[in-house]
N, C-alpha and C positions, 0 to 999 in steps of 0.2 A: 767444541765445534760451534761456530757461529752459524746462525740461520737467518733467512729473510723470508717474508711472506707477502703475497699480494692479497689485499683485503678488498672486499666489495661491500659498499653500503647500499642498503635497500633503496634509498632515494636521496641522492646527494644534492638535489636541487631545492628541496624544501628545508626550512630551518629546523624543523623538529619532526623528522620522518618517523613513521611507525617502524619498529624493528621487524624485519623479515616480512615486508608487505607481500602478500600473495593474492592471486585470483584463480578461480577455477571455472572450467567450462565443460559441459557435457556434450558429446557429439555421438552420432550413430552413423556407421558406414557399413559397406559390404565387404571391404578389404582393408588390410592394415594401411596400404597406401592411401586409400580414401580417408581413413581416420587421421593419418598424419597430415594430409593436405588440409583437412578441416581445422585441425589444431593449429597449424601454421597460420591459417587465415585469422585466427582469433588472437594471435600474439600481438601485444601492444608494444610500442617502443619502450625500451628500457627493461623489458621483461624477457626471461628465458624459460622455456619449458623445462621444469624440474622433474616432473613425474607424469606418467600417463598410464593409469591402470585400465587395462582392456579386458572385457569379458564378453563371451558369446551370449546373445539373447536366446532364451529358451524357445524352441519351436520356430525359430526364424533363421534365415541365412544372413544375419546381420550381427554386428558387434557394437558394443557401447564402450566409450572411453571417457574417463574423467581426467582431464588435463589440468595440472596445477602449474601455474606460472609464478615465478618469483622475480622481484625487482633486483637488477644487478647493474645499474647504470652509473655507479661511482666506484673508482678503484684507486687505491693508494698502497704504498709499500711500507713495511716496518722491518726493523732489524733487532735481533737479540742474540745473546750468547748461546742459548740452548732452547729446546722446544718448550719446556715449562715456562720460561721467561717470555717466549714468543706468544704463547697462549694467554699469558697474563696481560700482555699489551693490547690484545684485541678489544677495542672499545665496544660498549653496548650498541646493538643495532648493526654491527659489522660481523662478517664471517670470513674465515680464511678460505681463499680460493685455491692457492697453491703455496708450496713451501720449497725452498731450495737452500743449499749450503751457500753461505756467504764467503 
């Protein structure tokens, strides 16, 4: 069965980007909506929020979140006969975003 994958490079605009470029930000809010709004305000162009670990602050009616953003501003497709061959074709610094039958 043939397969195709969409790949995202962490920074397609620089000649030698770091593999899996990330940034993190700490925010404190009173509600999840407040935390999400603050995290969205910190998102830079070409980055998506990949993780947001939230914890309640002890003795306060507030929560803290550590948001991790990853660069995803370059996309291309590759094809292969099966999943092992598809995985082998993923270049360094790229990651598979989705897979479909070709």
